[in-house]
ChimeraX commands (.cxc) that place a marker at each C-alpha (Angstrom):
marker #1 position -19.58,5.49,17.24 radius 0.5
marker #1 position -21.57,7.28,19.91 radius 0.5
marker #1 position -25.29,7.77,19.33 radius 0.5
marker #1 position -26.96,10.44,20.79 radius 0.5
marker #1 position -30.62,11.16,21.02 radius 0.5
marker #1 position -32.16,14.70,20.85 radius 0.5
marker #1 position -35.85,15.00,21.92 radius 0.5
marker #1 position -38.18,17.90,22.58 radius 0.5
marker #1 position -37.12,17.64,26.22 radius 0.5
marker #1 position -33.23,17.82,25.74 radius 0.5
marker #1 position -32.65,19.91,22.51 radius 0.5
marker #1 position -31.97,22.92,24.50 radius 0.5
marker #1 position -28.73,21.27,25.75 radius 0.5
marker #1 position -27.72,20.62,22.05 radius 0.5
marker #1 position -24.51,22.65,21.05 radius 0.5
marker #1 position -25.79,25.04,18.38 radius 0.5
marker #1 position -22.38,26.21,17.38 radius 0.5
marker #1 position -21.26,23.50,15.45 radius 0.5
marker #1 position -22.41,22.83,11.70 radius 0.5
marker #1 position -25.06,20.60,11.46 radius 0.5
marker #1 position -25.66,17.75,8.39 radius 0.5
marker #1 position -28.43,15.35,8.08 radius 0.5
marker #1 position -27.73,12.10,6.73 radius 0.5
marker #1 position -30.64,11.20,4.56 radius 0.5
marker #1 position -32.61,12.74,1.87 radius 0.5
marker #1 position -36.02,11.42,2.20 radius 0.5
marker #1 position -39.32,12.39,3.70 radius 0.5
marker #1 position -37.85,11.66,7.13 radius 0.5
marker #1 position -34.76,13.64,6.77 radius 0.5
marker #1 position -37.22,16.65,5.62 radius 0.5
marker #1 position -39.00,15.95,8.84 radius 0.5
marker #1 position -35.80,16.23,10.94 radius 0.5
marker #1 position -34.97,19.69,9.25 radius 0.5
marker #1 position -38.21,20.90,10.32 radius 0.5
marker #1 position -38.12,19.73,13.76 radius 0.5
marker #1 position -34.49,21.22,14.35 radius 0.5
marker #1 position -35.37,24.39,12.50 radius 0.5
marker #1 position -38.22,24.63,15.04 radius 0.5
marker #1 position -35.91,25.28,17.59 radius 0.5
marker #1 position -33.48,27.61,15.67 radius 0.5
marker #1 position -30.87,25.00,14.52 radius 0.5
marker #1 position -29.53,25.78,10.87 radius 0.5
marker #1 position -28.78,22.85,8.43 radius 0.5
marker #1 position -25.73,23.17,6.64 radius 0.5
marker #1 position -26.64,20.60,4.12 radius 0.5
marker #1 position -28.17,17.06,3.73 radius 0.5
marker #1 position -25.62,14.37,3.43 radius 0.5
marker #1 position -25.96,11.07,1.51 radius 0.5
marker #1 position -23.92,8.02,0.53 radius 0.5
marker #1 position -21.37,9.08,-2.41 radius 0.5
marker #1 position -23.30,6.75,-4.64 radius 0.5
marker #1 position -26.65,8.39,-4.18 radius 0.5
marker #1 position -24.89,12.03,-4.50 radius 0.5
marker #1 position -26.24,14.33,-7.49 radius 0.5
marker #1 position -24.00,17.39,-8.09 radius 0.5
marker #1 position -25.91,20.71,-7.39 radius 0.5
marker #1 position -28.81,18.94,-5.75 radius 0.5
marker #1 position -31.15,20.89,-3.34 radius 0.5
marker #1 position -33.83,19.63,-0.99 radius 0.5
marker #1 position -36.20,22.12,0.31 radius 0.5
marker #1 position -33.73,24.86,-0.59 radius 0.5
marker #1 position -30.82,23.04,1.43 radius 0.5
marker #1 position -27.60,21.42,-0.43 radius 0.5
marker #1 position -26.72,17.95,-0.58 radius 0.5
marker #1 position -23.28,16.76,-0.01 radius 0.5
marker #1 position -21.65,13.22,-0.09 radius 0.5
marker #1 position -20.59,11.53,2.75 radius 0.5
marker #1 position -16.97,11.69,1.61 radius 0.5
marker #1 position -17.02,15.52,1.99 radius 0.5
marker #1 position -17.66,15.10,5.88 radius 0.5
marker #1 position -14.93,12.50,6.05 radius 0.5
marker #1 position -12.54,14.97,4.47 radius 0.5
marker #1 position -13.16,17.43,7.19 radius 0.5
marker #1 position -10.13,17.54,9.25 radius 0.5
marker #1 position -12.10,18.52,12.22 radius 0.5
marker #1 position -15.12,16.32,13.14 radius 0.5
marker #1 position -15.79,18.37,16.23 radius 0.5
marker #1 position -16.66,21.28,13.82 radius 0.5
marker #1 position -20.12,19.60,12.76 radius 0.5
marker #1 position -22.58,17.30,14.19 radius 0.5
marker #1 position -24.55,14.82,12.15 radius 0.5
marker #1 position -28.29,13.91,12.59 radius 0.5
marker #1 position -29.18,10.40,11.38 radius 0.5
marker #1 position -32.36,10.41,9.27 radius 0.5
marker #1 position -32.64,7.25,7.31 radius 0.5
marker #1 position -35.54,4.95,8.39 radius 0.5
marker #1 position -33.87,1.55,7.68 radius 0.5
marker #1 position -32.31,-0.51,10.66 radius 0.5
marker #1 position -29.80,-2.08,8.41 radius 0.5
marker #1 position -28.64,1.12,7.20 radius 0.5
marker #1 position -28.02,2.46,10.66 radius 0.5
marker #1 position -26.13,-0.85,11.50 radius 0.5
marker #1 position -23.55,-0.05,8.45 radius 0.5
marker #1 position -23.46,3.38,9.37 radius 0.5
marker #1 position -22.30,2.76,13.02 radius 0.5
marker #1 position -19.37,1.10,11.34 radius 0.5
marker #1 position -18.07,4.18,10.04 radius 0.5
marker #1 position -14.74,4.72,12.06 radius 0.5
marker #1 position -14.01,8.44,11.33 radius 0.5
marker #1 position -17.50,9.64,12.61 radius 0.5
marker #1 position -17.23,9.88,16.51 radius 0.5
marker #1 position -20.76,10.87,17.36 radius 0.5
marker #1 position -24.09,11.02,15.62 radius 0.5
marker #1 position -27.32,12.55,16.80 radius 0.5
marker #1 position -31.00,11.13,16.30 radius 0.5
marker #1 position -34.41,12.61,17.00 radius 0.5
marker #1 position -35.82,10.24,19.49 radius 0.5
marker #1 position -39.47,11.23,19.67 radius 0.5
marker #1 position -41.00,10.76,15.89 radius 0.5
marker #1 position -44.12,12.28,17.11 radius 0.5
marker #1 position -42.39,15.46,17.49 radius 0.5
marker #1 position -41.74,15.74,13.81 radius 0.5
marker link #1:1,2 radius 0.2
marker link #1:2,3 radius 0.2
marker link #1:3,4 radius 0.2
marker link #1:4,5 radius 0.2
marker link #1:5,6 radius 0.2
marker link #1:6,7 radius 0.2
marker link #1:7,8 radius 0.2
marker link #1:8,9 radius 0.2
marker link #1:9,10 radius 0.2
marker link #1:10,11 radius 0.2
marker link #1:11,12 radius 0.2
marker link #1:12,13 radius 0.2
marker link #1:13,14 radius 0.2
marker link #1:14,15 radius 0.2
marker link #1:15,16 radius 0.2
marker link #1:16,17 radius 0.2
marker link #1:17,18 radius 0.2
marker link #1:18,19 radius 0.2
marker link #1:19,20 radius 0.2
marker link #1:20,21 radius 0.2
marker link #1:21,22 radius 0.2
marker link #1:22,23 radius 0.2
marker link #1:23,24 radius 0.2
marker link #1:24,25 radius 0.2
marker link #1:25,26 radius 0.2
marker link #1:26,27 radius 0.2
marker link #1:27,28 radius 0.2
marker link #1:28,29 radius 0.2
marker link #1:29,30 radius 0.2
marker link #1:30,31 radius 0.2
marker link #1:31,32 radius 0.2
marker link #1:32,33 radius 0.2
marker link #1:33,34 radius 0.2
marker link #1:34,35 radius 0.2
marker link #1:35,36 radius 0.2
marker link #1:36,37 radius 0.2
marker link #1:37,38 radius 0.2
marker link #1:38,39 radius 0.2
marker link #1:39,40 radius 0.2
marker link #1:40,41 radius 0.2
marker link #1:41,42 radius 0.2
marker link #1:42,43 radius 0.2
marker link #1:43,44 radius 0.2
marker link #1:44,45 radius 0.2
marker link #1:45,46 radius 0.2
marker link #1:46,47 radius 0.2
marker link #1:47,48 radius 0.2
marker link #1:48,49 radius 0.2
marker link #1:49,50 radius 0.2
marker link #1:50,51 radius 0.2
marker link #1:51,52 radius 0.2
marker link #1:52,53 radius 0.2
marker link #1:53,54 radius 0.2
marker link #1:54,55 radius 0.2
marker link #1:55,56 radius 0.2
marker link #1:56,57 radius 0.2
marker link #1:57,58 radius 0.2
marker link #1:58,59 radius 0.2
marker link #1:59,60 radius 0.2
marker link #1:60,61 radius 0.2
marker link #1:61,62 radius 0.2
marker link #1:62,63 radius 0.2
marker link #1:63,64 radius 0.2
marker link #1:64,65 radius 0.2
marker link #1:65,66 radius 0.2
marker link #1:66,67 radius 0.2
marker link #1:67,68 radius 0.2
marker link #1:68,69 radius 0.2
marker link #1:69,70 radius 0.2
marker link #1:70,71 radius 0.2
marker link #1:71,72 radius 0.2
marker link #1:72,73 radius 0.2
marker link #1:73,74 radius 0.2
marker link #1:74,75 radius 0.2
marker link #1:75,76 radius 0.2
marker link #1:76,77 radius 0.2
marker link #1:77,78 radius 0.2
marker link #1:78,79 radius 0.2
marker link #1:79,80 radius 0.2
marker link #1:80,81 radius 0.2
marker link #1:81,82 radius 0.2
marker link #1:82,83 radius 0.2
marker link #1:83,84 radius 0.2
marker link #1:84,85 radius 0.2
marker link #1:85,86 radius 0.2
marker link #1:86,87 radius 0.2
marker link #1:87,88 radius 0.2
marker link #1:88,89 radius 0.2
marker link #1:89,90 radius 0.2
marker link #1:90,91 radius 0.2
marker link #1:91,92 radius 0.2
marker link #1:92,93 radius 0.2
marker link #1:93,94 radius 0.2
marker link #1:94,95 radius 0.2
marker link #1:95,96 radius 0.2
marker link #1:96,97 radius 0.2
marker link #1:97,98 radius 0.2
marker link #1:98,99 radius 0.2
marker link #1:99,100 radius 0.2
marker link #1:100,101 radius 0.2
marker link #1:101,102 radius 0.2
marker link #1:102,103 radius 0.2
marker link #1:103,104 radius 0.2
marker link #1:104,105 radius 0.2
marker link #1:105,106 radius 0.2
marker link #1:106,107 radius 0.2
marker link #1:107,108 radius 0.2
marker link #1:108,109 radius 0.2
marker link #1:109,110 radius 0.2
marker link #1:110,111 radius 0.2
marker link #1:111,112 radius 0.2
view
């Protein structure tokens, strides 16, 4: 998996035509959503591990989907995932996902 970093300086180069999912559903994920929306990037949904998924859940008015939902998508180029979990251990596990080719991370937490 390739991790690409997004910051205030390079957000203009981001491909806004793909669906955007934020992996995570905590306070940091909400901050990432607000940062992206500041640049007119619409969030499709928050995404969580299947074991934490609750059907019909909304966070700040945005739906939540299980990670397996993205795995079932046939064309991974039609969506982008922003990683928003503040756990170094979880990102090590997350990077092992074979079907997810690239993930974005917001590089400058002070912008959030």
